[in-house]
Structure formats: structure tokens, C-alpha cells
C-alpha positions in Angstrom: 15.9 -7.6 3.6 12.6 -5.6 4.6 13.3 -4.0 8.0 10.7 -5.1 11.0 9.5 -2.6 12.6 7.2 -3.4 15.8 5.0 -0.9 17.0 3.3 -1.8 20.7 -0.4 0.7 20.6 -2.9 0.0 22.0 -4.9 2.9 20.3 -6.4 1.5 16.9 -6.5 4.2 15.1 -2.7 5.5 15.9 -2.2 1.7 14.7 -3.9 2.5 11.2 -2.1 6.1 10.6 1.6 4.3 11.4 0.7 1.2 9.5 0.0 3.2 6.7 3.2 5.4 7.3 5.5 2.5 7.4 4.2 0.3 4.9 3.9 3.0 2.4 8.0 3.0 3.2 8.4 -0.6 2.5 8.7 -1.6 6.0 7.0 -4.9 7.7 5.7 -3.8 11.0 4.1 -6.0 13.4 1.5 -5.2 15.6 1.1 -5.6 19.4 -1.8 -3.8 21.3 -0.9 -4.3 25.1 2.8 -3.9 26.6 3.6 -7.9 27.9 2.3 -9.2 23.8 4.8 -6.5 22.5 6.7 -8.0 25.0 6.6 -11.7 24.2 6.5 -10.9 19.8 10.2 -9.3 20.7 11.4 -11.9 22.5 10.2 -14.2 20.1 11.0 -12.6 16.5 14.1 -10.8 14.7 13.1 -6.8 15.4 14.9 -4.0 14.0 13.2 -1.3 15.7 10.4 -0.7 18.2 8.4 2.0 18.2 6.4 2.3 21.7 3.3 3.9 23.3 3.7 5.3 27.1 0.2 4.5 28.4 -0.6 0.7 27.7 -4.0 -0.8 29.3 -1.7 -3.6 31.2 1.9 -2.1 31.5 3.2 1.5 31.1 5.8 1.8 27.9 8.5 2.8 30.1 8.4 -0.9 32.4 7.7 -2.3 28.6 11.3 -0.8 27.6 13.0 -1.8 30.9 12.1 -5.4 29.8 13.3 -5.3 26.8 16.3 -4.4 28.1 17.0 -6.8 30.6 15.5 -9.4 28.3 17.5 -12.5 28.5 17.4 -12.5 24.2 20.4 -10.2 24.5 19.9 -8.3 20.7 16.9 -6.4 22.7 19.5 -4.6 24.7 20.4 -3.3 21.3 17.4 -3.1 19.2 16.8 0.9 19.4 12.8 1.7 20.8 11.1 5.1 19.9 8.7 6.0 22.6 5.9 8.0 20.9 3.4 8.9 23.5 1.0 12.1 24.4 3.1 12.6 27.3 4.6 16.2 26.3 5.3 17.4 29.4 8.9 18.3 30.8 10.7 15.2 31.9 9.1 12.8 30.5 11.5 12.7 27.5 13.8 11.8 29.9 12.0 9.2 32.0 11.6 7.1 28.0 15.2 7.8 27.8 16.0 6.9 31.6 13.9 3.7 30.9 16.1 2.6 28.1 14.5 3.9 24.9 16.5 5.6 22.3 14.6 8.5 20.7 11.1 10.0 21.8 8.5 11.3 19.5 5.2 13.5 20.7 2.1 12.5 19.6 0.6 13.9 17.7 3.1 12.1 15.1 4.4 13.9 12.7 5.0 11.8 9.7 8.2 12.6 8.0 9.6 12.6 11.9 8.6 9.4 12.4 9.6 8.1 9.0 13.1 9.9 9.2 13.8 8.9 12.8 12.9 5.1 11.9 15.3 5.1 9.0 18.1 6.7 10.5 17.9 3.9 13.3 16.9 1.3 10.7 20.2 2.1 8.6 22.3 2.9 11.9 22.6 6.7 10.9 22.3 8.1 14.8 
């Protein structure tokens, strides 16, 4: 079965880059351009890994992560979340972890790092 990755990202160029990377690695990518849309998708579909931009147009990624972790769909408490953000100041990674993210990747995205982290989470090599 093909692993499914949900990417919650409002910037089209970033979405295109990640789409190309993950599809070349044979992942199924589901796309959401707002936090609320991402939450609805995560609650209605089976997702293996969530990539989450922090700066979204409606609610920020920290709030998305908190809502996913508190969802009545109990599997979301364990679904790996990778924060993917341009916020690279001291303390930003900790904010992502405190909100419920498992990993943190800063933008611009390092292709090899992204592939490795997603693979490790999908195949539980963390």
C-alpha cells in the first residue's frame, strides 16, 4: 500500500516542490491550502505523515497541530507531524514540538532531509 502524506501549505511553489519530491518517491500526496482544510482532511482520511506549514492564512500551524492532537479521531494523536517552516529563529522548533509536532524542518527545504525524515516516520525508523 502506498504511504499517504498530507501537506498543509498555502504557498503554491512550496506545494509544487514537495509534490514532485514525494511523488518521485512513490508517496501519495494529499494537499490542503489552509489549516482548517487540513484538519478536515486529516479527520476524514487515513494519513501516514502530515507536513505542516506554520504560517497559514487562517490559523497557524501550531494551532493546527494542537487541534489534530486533540481530535476525537484518536489515531491523530499518533500520526507523525513534521513542521515545515521559514520560522528559524531560536525557540521556533520548540514551539512546534510543544504544539505536538514530532519533527521540524526549516525552509528552504532540503530535499534529502525531507525524504529521509518522511521515510523514517512512514517506516517507523525514528
